[in-house]
N, CA, C and O atoms as a Tinker XYZ file with bonds, in Angstrom:
   432  protein
     1  N     -6.194000   34.067000  -61.840000    73     2
     2  CA    -4.972000   34.343000  -62.829000    64     1     3
     3  C     -5.345000   35.231000  -63.239000    63     2     4     5
     4  O     -6.443000   35.021000  -63.755000    81     3
     5  N     -4.891000   36.670000  -63.357000    73     3     6
     6  CA    -4.838000   37.677000  -64.339000    64     5     7
     7  C     -4.948000   37.898000  -65.272000    63     6     8     9
     8  O     -3.889000   37.720000  -65.874000    81     7
     9  N     -5.902000   38.321000  -66.025000    73     7    10
    10  CA    -6.345000   38.264000  -67.972000    64     9    11
    11  C     -4.593000   38.304000  -68.460000    63    10    12    13
    12  O     -3.740000   38.843000  -67.755000    81    11
    13  N     -4.360000   37.787000  -69.473000    73    11    14
    14  CA    -3.120000   37.795000  -70.318000    64    13    15
    15  C     -3.632000   38.907000  -72.251000    63    14    16    17
    16  O     -4.298000   38.796000  -73.280000    81    15
    17  N     -2.473000   40.045000  -71.361000    73    15    18
    18  CA    -2.817000   40.892000  -72.922000    64    17    19
    19  C     -2.559000   40.583000  -74.015000    63    18    20    21
    20  O     -1.566000   39.940000  -74.355000    81    19
    21  N     -3.573000   41.074000  -74.842000    73    19    22
    22  CA    -2.934000   40.687000  -76.163000    64    21    23
    23  C     -1.593000   41.375000  -76.767000    63    22    24    25
    24  O     -1.240000   42.445000  -76.270000    81    23
    25  N     -0.907000   40.858000  -77.717000    73    23    26
    26  CA     0.797000   41.560000  -78.312000    64    25    27
    27  C     -0.406000   42.601000  -78.901000    63    26    28    29
    28  O     -1.392000   42.363000  -79.597000    81    27
    29  N     -0.002000   43.586000  -78.442000    73    27    30
    30  CA    -0.565000   45.007000  -80.268000    64    29    31
    31  C      0.387000   44.361000  -81.316000    63    30    32    33
    32  O      0.936000   43.263000  -81.394000    81    31
    33  N      0.364000   45.527000  -82.125000    73    31    34
    34  CA     1.069000   46.063000  -82.769000    64    33    35
    35  C      2.160000   46.536000  -83.089000    63    34    36    37
    36  O      2.704000   46.383000  -84.183000    81    35
    37  N      2.759000   47.421000  -81.759000    73    35    38
    38  CA     4.290000   47.900000  -81.428000    64    37    39
    39  C      4.814000   46.431000  -81.137000    63    38    40    41
    40  O      5.636000   46.285000  -82.042000    81    39
    41  N      4.813000   44.802000  -80.108000    73    39    42
    42  CA     5.258000   44.038000  -80.027000    64    41    43
    43  C      5.420000   43.561000  -80.887000    63    42    44    45
    44  O      6.635000   43.448000  -81.050000    81    43
    45  N      4.607000   42.935000  -82.051000    73    43    46
    46  CA     5.050000   42.137000  -83.167000    64    45    47
    47  C      6.000000   43.395000  -84.128000    63    46    48    49
    48  O      7.078000   42.805000  -84.206000    81    47
    49  N      6.079000   43.914000  -84.416000    73    47    50
    50  CA     7.083000   44.933000  -84.551000    64    49    51
    51  C      8.095000   45.022000  -85.114000    63    50    52    53
    52  O      8.773000   45.189000  -86.128000    81    51
    53  N      7.873000   44.723000  -83.332000    73    51    54
    54  CA     9.038000   44.860000  -82.406000    64    53    55
    55  C      9.983000   44.012000  -82.106000    63    54    56    57
    56  O     10.896000   44.154000  -81.293000    81    55
    57  N      9.585000   42.545000  -83.226000    73    55    58
    58  CA    10.579000   41.600000  -83.725000    64    57    59
    59  C     10.834000   42.024000  -84.376000    63    58    60    61
    60  O     10.139000   42.983000  -84.712000    81    59
    61  N     12.141000   41.689000  -85.207000    73    59    62
    62  CA    13.292000   41.602000  -86.567000    64    61    63
    63  C     12.823000   40.858000  -87.063000    63    62    64    65
    64  O     11.988000   41.334000  -87.832000    81    63
    65  N     12.875000   39.513000  -87.098000    73    63    66
    66  CA    12.747000   38.582000  -87.882000    64    65    67
    67  C     10.884000   38.857000  -88.381000    63    66    68    69
    68  O     10.625000   38.574000  -89.551000    81    67
    69  N     10.228000   39.150000  -87.883000    73    67    70
    70  CA     8.691000   39.361000  -88.174000    64    69    71
    71  C      8.974000   40.767000  -88.902000    63    70    72    73
    72  O      8.586000   40.868000  -90.066000    81    71
    73  N      9.534000   41.709000  -88.379000    73    71    74
    74  CA     9.879000   43.185000  -89.540000    64    73    75
    75  C     10.429000   42.759000  -90.720000    63    74    76    77
    76  O      9.643000   43.063000  -91.617000    81    75
    77  N     11.342000   42.233000  -91.133000    73    75    78
    78  CA    11.927000   41.638000  -92.176000    64    77    79
    79  C     10.615000   40.959000  -92.605000    63    78    80    81
    80  O      9.908000   41.600000  -93.383000    81    79
    81  N     10.315000   40.094000  -92.317000    73    79    82
    82  CA     9.264000   39.871000  -93.260000    64    81    83
    83  C      8.044000   40.372000  -93.839000    63    82    84    85
    84  O      7.709000   40.054000  -94.980000    81    83
    85  N      7.326000   41.184000  -93.067000    73    83    86
    86  CA     6.111000   42.108000  -92.955000    64    85    87
    87  C      7.014000   42.965000  -94.627000    63    86    88    89
    88  O      6.478000   43.077000  -95.729000    81    87
    89  N      8.194000   43.343000  -94.311000    73    87    90
    90  CA     8.284000   44.494000  -95.028000    64    89    91
    91  C      8.686000   43.565000  -96.598000    63    90    92    93
    92  O      7.878000   43.928000  -97.453000    81    91
    93  N      9.711000   42.477000  -97.185000    73    91    94
    94  CA     9.742000   41.302000  -98.066000    64    93    95
    95  C      8.212000   41.186000  -98.506000    63    94    96    97
    96  O      7.845000   41.370000  -99.666000    81    95
    97  N      7.555000   40.935000  -97.689000    73    95    98
    98  CA     5.998000   40.859000  -98.319000    64    97    99
    99  C      5.036000   41.921000  -99.061000    63    98   100   101
   100  O      4.145000   41.786000  -99.900000    81    99
   101  N      5.708000   43.268000  -98.257000    73    99   102
   102  CA     4.795000   44.123000  -99.224000    64   101   103
   103  C      5.677000   44.497000  -99.685000    63   102   104   105
   104  O      5.646000   45.689000  -99.377000    81   103
   105  N      6.543000   44.339000 -100.263000    73   103   106
   106  CA     7.259000   44.929000 -101.062000    64   105   107
   107  C      6.404000   43.395000 -102.650000    63   106   108   109
   108  O      5.813000   43.806000 -103.649000    81   107
   109  N      6.557000   42.334000 -102.455000    73   107   110
   110  CA     6.350000   41.129000 -103.418000    64   109   111
   111  C      4.374000   41.416000 -103.812000    63   110   112   113
   112  O      3.631000   41.026000 -104.712000    81   111
   113  N      4.205000   42.220000 -102.666000    73   111   114
   114  CA     2.578000   42.399000 -102.748000    64   113   115
   115  C      2.672000   43.259000 -103.948000    63   114   116   117
   116  O      2.188000   42.937000 -105.033000    81   115
   117  N      3.605000   44.874000 -103.621000    73   115   118
   118  CA     3.246000   45.656000 -104.730000    64   117   119
   119  C      3.042000   45.307000 -106.009000    63   118   120   121
   120  O      2.063000   45.326000 -106.756000    81   119
   121  N      4.588000   44.862000 -106.147000    73   119   122
   122  CA     5.420000   44.209000 -106.830000    64   121   123
   123  C      3.966000   43.306000 -107.812000    63   122   124   125
   124  O      3.866000   43.447000 -109.031000    81   123
   125  N      3.333000   42.744000 -107.288000    73   123   126
   126  CA     2.684000   41.614000 -107.952000    64   125   127
   127  C      1.124000   42.236000 -108.285000    63   126   128   129
   128  O      0.436000   41.659000 -109.126000    81   127
   129  N      0.450000   43.818000 -107.357000    73   127   130
   130  CA    -0.076000   44.446000 -107.971000    64   129   131
   131  C     -0.060000   45.243000 -109.364000    63   130   132   133
   132  O     -0.836000   45.491000 -110.287000    81   131
   133  N      1.129000   45.477000 -109.029000    73   131   134
   134  CA     2.419000   46.761000 -110.440000    64   133   135
   135  C      2.246000   45.592000 -111.601000    63   134   136   137
   136  O      1.894000   46.010000 -112.703000    81   135
   137  N      2.426000   44.390000 -111.483000    73   135   138
   138  CA     2.689000   43.880000 -112.821000    64   137   139
   139  C      1.641000   42.836000 -113.519000    63   138   140   141
   140  O      1.683000   42.389000 -114.665000    81   139
   141  N      0.377000   42.500000 -112.148000    73   139   142
   142  CA    -0.811000   42.655000 -112.972000    64   141   143
   143  C     -1.719000   43.577000 -113.548000    63   142   144   145
   144  O     -2.246000   43.273000 -114.618000    81   143
   145  N     -2.083000   45.070000 -112.795000    73   143   146
   146  CA    -2.080000   46.262000 -113.598000    64   145   147
   147  C     -1.430000   47.015000 -115.011000    63   146   148   149
   148  O     -2.011000   47.784000 -115.777000    81   147
   149  N      0.159000   46.448000 -115.079000    73   147   150
   150  CA     0.584000   46.795000 -116.574000    64   149   151
   151  C      0.279000   46.047000 -117.309000    63   150   152   153
   152  O      0.042000   46.475000 -118.439000    81   151
   153  N      0.137000   44.646000 -117.067000    73   151   154
   154  CA    -0.173000   43.703000 -118.313000    64   153   155
   155  C     -1.410000   44.014000 -118.720000    63   154   156   157
   156  O     -1.594000   44.234000 -119.918000    81   155
   157  N     -2.624000   44.098000 -117.670000    73   155   158
   158  CA    -4.396000   44.309000 -117.929000    64   157   159
   159  C     -4.610000   45.639000 -119.143000    63   158   160   161
   160  O     -5.392000   45.945000 -120.043000    81   159
   161  N     -3.277000   46.192000 -118.444000    73   159   162
   162  CA    -3.393000   47.698000 -119.371000    64   161   163
   163  C     -2.493000   47.609000 -120.640000    63   162   164   165
   164  O     -2.229000   48.596000 -121.327000    81   163
   165  N     -2.103000   46.516000 -120.861000    73   163   166
   166  CA    -0.913000   46.694000 -121.984000    64   165   167
   167  C     -1.854000   45.584000 -122.743000    63   166   168   169
   168  O     -1.861000   45.925000 -123.925000    81   167
   169  N     -2.550000   44.551000 -122.596000    73   167   170
   170  CA    -3.574000   44.449000 -123.087000    64   169   171
   171  C     -4.875000   44.905000 -123.521000    63   170   172   173
   172  O     -5.342000   44.747000 -124.649000    81   171
   173  N     -5.483000   45.543000 -122.436000    73   171   174
   174  CA    -6.213000   46.614000 -123.609000    64   173   175
   175  C     -5.612000   47.962000 -124.285000    63   174   176   177
   176  O     -6.412000   48.718000 -124.837000    81   175
   177  N     -4.580000   48.206000 -124.268000    73   175   178
   178  CA    -3.821000   48.920000 -125.035000    64   177   179
   179  C     -3.533000   48.228000 -126.468000    63   178   180   181
   180  O     -3.577000   48.777000 -127.569000    81   179
   181  N     -3.222000   46.858000 -126.167000    73   179   182
   182  CA    -3.329000   46.647000 -127.556000    64   181   183
   183  C     -4.217000   46.092000 -128.609000    63   182   184   185
   184  O     -4.114000   45.944000 -129.827000    81   183
   185  N     -5.531000   45.723000 -127.316000    73   183   186
   186  CA    -6.461000   44.757000 -128.296000    64   185   187
   187  C     -7.645000   45.558000 -128.393000    63   186   188   189
   188  O     -8.463000   45.275000 -129.269000    81   187
   189  N     -7.894000   46.725000 -127.449000    73   187   190
   190  CA    -8.688000   47.393000 -127.152000    64   189   191
   191  C    -10.174000   47.143000 -126.961000    63   190   192   193
   192  O    -11.167000   47.770000 -127.332000    81   191
   193  N     -9.952000   45.639000 -126.022000    73   191   194
   194  CA   -11.204000   44.448000 -125.893000    64   193   195
   195  C    -11.134000   44.138000 -124.126000    63   194   196   197
   196  O    -10.496000   43.246000 -123.567000    81   195
   197  N    -11.951000   45.114000 -123.542000    73   195   198
   198  CA   -12.389000   44.897000 -122.646000    64   197   199
   199  C    -11.928000   42.904000 -122.220000    63   198   200   201
   200  O    -11.336000   42.440000 -121.245000    81   199
   201  N    -12.495000   42.247000 -123.379000    73   199   202
   202  CA   -11.979000   40.766000 -123.138000    64   201   203
   203  C    -11.587000   39.986000 -122.732000    63   202   204   205
   204  O    -11.879000   38.983000 -122.080000    81   203
   205  N     -9.752000   41.148000 -123.729000    73   203   206
   206  CA    -9.002000   40.596000 -123.412000    64   205   207
   207  C     -7.942000   40.760000 -122.408000    63   206   208   209
   208  O     -6.918000   40.077000 -122.389000    81   207
   209  N     -8.212000   41.639000 -121.622000    73   207   210
   210  CA    -8.461000   41.895000 -120.140000    64   209   211
   211  C     -9.296000   40.929000 -119.253000    63   210   212   213
   212  O     -8.716000   40.328000 -118.348000    81   211
   213  N    -10.009000   40.830000 -119.367000    73   211   214
   214  CA   -10.813000   39.638000 -118.813000    64   213   215
   215  C    -10.018000   38.352000 -118.801000    63   214   216   217
   216  O     -9.864000   37.778000 -117.723000    81   215
   217  N     -9.530000   37.883000 -119.845000    73   215   218
   218  CA    -8.814000   36.759000 -120.386000    64   217   219
   219  C     -7.483000   36.812000 -119.199000    63   218   220   221
   220  O     -7.130000   35.911000 -118.439000    81   219
   221  N     -6.892000   38.243000 -119.359000    73   219   222
   222  CA    -5.795000   38.313000 -118.137000    64   221   223
   223  C     -6.030000   37.677000 -116.611000    63   222   224   225
   224  O     -5.449000   36.794000 -115.980000    81   223
   225  N     -7.073000   38.481000 -116.347000    73   223   226
   226  CA    -7.503000   38.277000 -114.717000    64   225   227
   227  C     -7.845000   36.777000 -115.143000    63   226   228   229
   228  O     -7.382000   36.113000 -114.215000    81   227
   229  N     -8.453000   35.841000 -116.126000    73   227   230
   230  CA    -8.919000   34.397000 -115.875000    64   229   231
   231  C     -7.514000   33.411000 -115.684000    63   230   232   233
   232  O     -7.349000   32.343000 -115.095000    81   231
   233  N     -6.371000   34.503000 -116.655000    73   231   234
   234  CA    -5.169000   33.711000 -116.320000    64   233   235
   235  C     -3.979000   33.866000 -115.058000    63   234   236   237
   236  O     -2.905000   33.316000 -114.812000    81   235
   237  N     -4.959000   35.120000 -114.306000    73   235   238
   238  CA    -4.306000   35.214000 -113.152000    64   237   239
   239  C     -4.627000   34.298000 -112.544000    63   238   240   241
   240  O     -3.734000   33.477000 -112.336000    81   239
   241  N     -6.034000   33.994000 -111.973000    73   239   242
   242  CA    -6.402000   33.422000 -111.296000    64   241   243
   243  C     -6.501000   32.218000 -111.386000    63   242   244   245
   244  O     -6.170000   31.819000 -110.270000    81   243
   245  N     -6.789000   31.211000 -112.106000    73   243   246
   246  CA    -7.286000   30.258000 -112.744000    64   245   247
   247  C     -5.986000   28.912000 -112.021000    63   246   248   249
   248  O     -6.187000   27.794000 -111.546000    81   247
   249  N     -4.929000   29.564000 -112.206000    73   247   250
   250  CA    -3.559000   28.491000 -112.146000    64   249   251
   251  C     -3.888000   28.533000 -110.477000    63   250   252   253
   252  O     -4.029000   27.391000 -110.037000    81   251
   253  N     -4.019000   29.440000 -109.604000    73   251   254
   254  CA    -3.907000   30.025000 -108.350000    64   253   255
   255  C     -5.394000   28.587000 -108.000000    63   254   256   257
   256  O     -5.287000   27.567000 -107.318000    81   255
   257  N     -6.386000   29.001000 -108.631000    73   255   258
   258  CA    -7.854000   27.938000 -108.055000    64   257   259
   259  C     -7.417000   26.342000 -108.369000    63   258   260   261
   260  O     -7.527000   25.498000 -107.480000    81   259
   261  N     -6.943000   26.023000 -109.625000    73   259   262
   262  CA    -6.109000   24.952000 -109.387000    64   261   263
   263  C     -5.338000   23.877000 -109.151000    63   262   264   265
   264  O     -5.318000   22.707000 -109.535000    81   263
   265  N     -4.814000   24.441000 -108.547000    73   263   266
   266  CA    -3.108000   23.834000 -108.089000    64   265   267
   267  C     -2.877000   24.695000 -106.489000    63   266   268   269
   268  O     -1.972000   24.706000 -105.655000    81   267
   269  N     -3.639000   25.075000 -106.561000    73   267   270
   270  CA    -3.366000   25.399000 -104.774000    64   269   271
   271  C     -3.965000   24.134000 -103.622000    63   270   272   273
   272  O     -3.785000   24.036000 -102.408000    81   271
   273  N     -4.644000   23.361000 -104.471000    73   271   274
   274  CA    -5.513000   22.444000 -103.800000    64   273   275
   275  C     -4.505000   21.126000 -103.630000    63   274   276   277
   276  O     -4.508000   20.430000 -102.615000    81   275
   277  N     -3.902000   20.962000 -104.436000    73   275   278
   278  CA    -1.990000   20.157000 -104.536000    64   277   279
   279  C     -1.345000   20.511000 -104.018000    63   278   280   281
   280  O     -0.826000   19.725000 -103.225000    81   279
   281  N     -0.736000   22.253000 -104.027000    73   279   282
   282  CA     0.500000   22.380000 -104.406000    64   281   283
   283  C      0.750000   22.856000 -102.493000    63   282   284   285
   284  O      1.847000   22.813000 -101.935000    81   283
   285  N     -0.200000   23.159000 -102.002000    73   283   286
   286  CA    -0.592000   23.317000 -100.303000    64   285   287
   287  C      0.104000   22.298000  -99.610000    63   286   288   289
   288  O      1.092000   22.592000  -98.938000    81   287
   289  N     -0.357000   20.976000  -99.711000    73   287   290
   290  CA     0.172000   20.568000  -98.737000    64   289   291
   291  C      1.284000   19.804000  -98.929000    63   290   292   293
   292  O      1.810000   19.198000  -97.995000    81   291
   293  N      1.786000   19.766000 -100.295000    73   291   294
   294  CA     3.415000   19.912000 -100.708000    64   293   295
   295  C      4.691000   20.603000 -100.419000    63   294   296   297
   296  O      5.865000   20.304000 -100.199000    81   295
   297  N      3.847000   21.803000 -100.528000    73   295   298
   298  CA     4.460000   23.408000  -99.993000    64   297   299
   299  C      5.040000   22.693000  -98.218000    63   298   300   301
   300  O      6.152000   22.452000  -97.748000    81   299
   301  N      3.660000   22.565000  -97.698000    73   299   302
   302  CA     3.791000   23.247000  -96.371000    64   301   303
   303  C      4.730000   21.703000  -95.775000    63   302   304   305
   304  O      5.138000   21.634000  -94.616000    81   303
   305  N      4.954000   20.528000  -96.843000    73   303   306
   306  CA     6.155000   19.967000  -95.933000    64   305   307
   307  C      7.849000   20.965000  -96.584000    63   306   308   309
   308  O      9.005000   20.548000  -96.508000    81   307
   309  N      7.593000   21.678000  -96.895000    73   307   310
   310  CA     8.900000   21.949000  -97.440000    64   309   311
   311  C      9.415000   23.667000  -96.333000    63   310   312   313
   312  O      8.677000   24.324000  -95.598000    81   311
   313  N     10.624000   23.850000  -96.599000    73   311   314
   314  CA    11.176000   24.482000  -95.345000    64   313   315
   315  C     10.422000   26.603000  -96.048000    63   314   316   317
   316  O     10.875000   27.344000  -96.920000    81   315
   317  N      9.425000   26.742000  -95.265000    73   315   318
   318  CA     9.087000   28.269000  -95.521000    64   317   319
   319  C      9.805000   29.336000  -96.160000    63   318   320   321
   320  O      9.453000   29.810000  -97.240000    81   319
   321  N     10.770000   29.705000  -95.531000    73   319   322
   322  CA    11.361000   30.697000  -96.384000    64   321   323
   323  C     12.302000   30.377000  -97.597000    63   322   324   325
   324  O     12.998000   31.227000  -98.153000    81   323
   325  N     12.249000   29.217000  -97.899000    73   323   326
   326  CA    13.273000   29.007000  -99.388000    64   325   327
   327  C     11.800000   28.847000 -100.457000    63   326   328   329
   328  O     11.757000   29.404000 -101.554000    81   327
   329  N     10.877000   28.162000 -100.016000    73   327   330
   330  CA     9.748000   28.036000 -100.893000    64   329   331
   331  C      9.327000   29.433000 -101.062000    63   330   332   333
   332  O      8.527000   29.582000 -101.985000    81   331
   333  N      9.772000   30.902000 -100.178000    73   331   334
   334  CA     8.717000   32.077000 -100.441000    64   333   335
   335  C     10.003000   32.704000 -101.224000    63   334   336   337
   336  O      9.796000   33.736000 -101.862000    81   335
   337  N     11.314000   32.154000 -101.219000    73   335   338
   338  CA    12.156000   33.145000 -101.850000    64   337   339
   339  C     12.670000   31.973000 -103.231000    63   338   340   341
   340  O     13.766000   31.820000 -103.771000    81   339
   341  N     11.451000   31.357000 -103.436000    73   339   342
   342  CA    11.848000   30.273000 -104.790000    64   341   343
   343  C     10.663000   30.607000 -105.461000    63   342   344   345
   344  O     10.861000   30.213000 -106.610000    81   343
   345  N      9.425000   31.160000 -105.401000    73   343   346
   346  CA     8.563000   30.934000 -105.811000    64   345   347
   347  C      8.451000   32.692000 -106.126000    63   346   348   349
   348  O      7.787000   33.135000 -107.064000    81   347
   349  N      9.103000   33.427000 -105.313000    73   347   350
   350  CA     8.938000   34.990000 -105.856000    64   349   351
   351  C     10.208000   35.039000 -107.120000    63   350   352   353
   352  O     10.198000   35.706000 -108.155000    81   351
   353  N     11.294000   34.062000 -106.605000    73   351   354
   354  CA    11.726000   34.091000 -108.204000    64   353   355
   355  C     10.990000   33.575000 -109.551000    63   354   356   357
   356  O     10.103000   34.254000 -110.068000    81   355
   357  N     11.243000   32.830000 -109.874000    73   355   358
   358  CA    10.277000   32.064000 -110.456000    64   357   359
   359  C      9.396000   33.147000 -110.953000    63   358   360   361
   360  O      9.696000   33.528000 -112.084000    81   359
   361  N      8.565000   33.636000 -110.499000    73   359   362
   362  CA     7.806000   35.356000 -110.767000    64   361   363
   363  C      8.517000   36.417000 -111.398000    63   362   364   365
   364  O      8.122000   37.270000 -112.194000    81   363
   365  N      9.541000   36.227000 -110.941000    73   363   366
   366  CA    10.682000   37.576000 -111.286000    64   365   367
   367  C     10.865000   37.039000 -112.680000    63   366   368   369
   368  O     10.342000   37.646000 -113.614000    81   367
   369  N     11.650000   35.818000 -112.918000    73   367   370
   370  CA    11.880000   35.302000 -113.940000    64   369   371
   371  C     11.206000   35.422000 -115.706000    63   370   372   373
   372  O     11.534000   35.753000 -116.845000    81   371
   373  N      9.758000   34.743000 -114.689000    73   371   374
   374  CA     8.196000   34.843000 -116.020000    64   373   375
   375  C      7.924000   36.586000 -116.169000    63   374   376   377
   376  O      7.732000   37.034000 -117.299000    81   375
   377  N      7.922000   37.527000 -114.961000    73   375   378
   378  CA     8.505000   38.560000 -116.144000    64   377   379
   379  C      8.722000   39.216000 -116.634000    63   378   380   381
   380  O      8.164000   39.855000 -117.526000    81   379
   381  N      9.948000   39.246000 -116.004000    73   379   382
   382  CA    11.090000   39.742000 -117.784000    64   381   383
   383  C     11.104000   39.163000 -118.317000    63   382   384   385
   384  O     11.351000   39.697000 -119.398000    81   383
   385  N     10.922000   37.483000 -118.508000    73   383   386
   386  CA    10.299000   36.863000 -120.020000    64   385   387
   387  C      9.357000   37.240000 -120.546000    63   386   388   389
   388  O      8.883000   36.813000 -121.599000    81   387
   389  N      8.849000   38.343000 -119.681000    73   387   390
   390  CA     7.409000   38.422000 -120.280000    64   389   391
   391  C      7.300000   40.105000 -121.806000    63   390   392   393
   392  O      6.828000   40.286000 -122.929000    81   391
   393  N      8.270000   41.050000 -120.514000    73   391   394
   394  CA     8.758000   42.481000 -120.483000    64   393   395
   395  C     10.352000   41.888000 -122.261000    63   394   396   397
   396  O     10.793000   42.663000 -123.110000    81   395
   397  N     10.582000   40.836000 -122.150000    73   395   398
   398  CA    11.757000   40.868000 -123.341000    64   397   399
   399  C     10.820000   40.345000 -124.520000    63   398   400   401
   400  O     10.917000   40.838000 -125.644000    81   399
   401  N      9.984000   39.413000 -124.251000    73   399   402
   402  CA     8.966000   38.698000 -125.101000    64   401   403
   403  C      8.528000   39.735000 -125.960000    63   402   404   405
   404  O      8.826000   39.876000 -127.146000    81   403
   405  N      7.598000   40.642000 -125.076000    73   403   406
   406  CA     7.020000   41.721000 -125.912000    64   405   407
   407  C      7.493000   43.193000 -125.428000    63   406   408   409
   408  O      7.687000   43.680000 -124.314000    81   407
   409  N      7.576000   43.610000 -126.538000    73   407   410
   410  CA     9.010000   44.886000 -126.234000    64   409   411
   411  C      8.237000   46.378000 -125.777000    63   410   412   413
   412  O      8.621000   47.389000 -125.188000    81   411
   413  N      6.601000   45.808000 -126.544000    73   411   414
   414  CA     5.452000   47.150000 -126.003000    64   413   415
   415  C      5.714000   46.922000 -124.955000    63   414   416   417
   416  O      5.957000   48.114000 -124.769000    81   415
   417  N      5.982000   46.347000 -123.695000    73   415   418
   418  CA     5.362000   46.543000 -122.183000    64   417   419
   419  C      6.446000   48.319000 -121.763000    63   418   420   421
   420  O      6.044000   49.175000 -120.975000    81   419
   421  N      7.440000   48.378000 -122.357000    73   419   422
   422  CA     8.013000   49.264000 -121.498000    64   421   423
   423  C      6.945000   51.104000 -122.093000    63   422   424   425
   424  O      7.116000   52.241000 -121.654000    81   423
   425  N      5.873000   50.577000 -123.260000    73   423   426
   426  CA     5.504000   51.554000 -123.719000    64   425   427
   427  C      3.830000   51.766000 -122.874000    63   426   428   429
   428  O      3.014000   52.594000 -123.278000    81   427
   429  N      3.643000   51.085000 -121.988000    73   427   430
   430  CA     1.831000   50.756000 -120.960000    64   429   431
   431  C      3.006000   52.286000 -119.339000    63   430   432
   432  O      2.456000   52.611000 -118.287000    81   431
């Protein structure tokens, strides 16, 4: 039996569904990084405290560590695309709420 060739990057990116998923995830990840950096810089600018920035990092990490073991099995039973869209929509609403709640966000 001849060896099976492993698919390369070209063959994977040749699939339109995967390309759309990859592009959407890349944009989402860029937004996550921008949001996290902006909030950390805002906290540092407003407080001048590294401890405040540490609080931001803790606030970002703690929910993932605490909720992932519970949410993972539940989310695995739901349609993946709807879960991803719903999660991104909730994050968008939370970021917009933060922007409206604190007018100094535009200063960063």
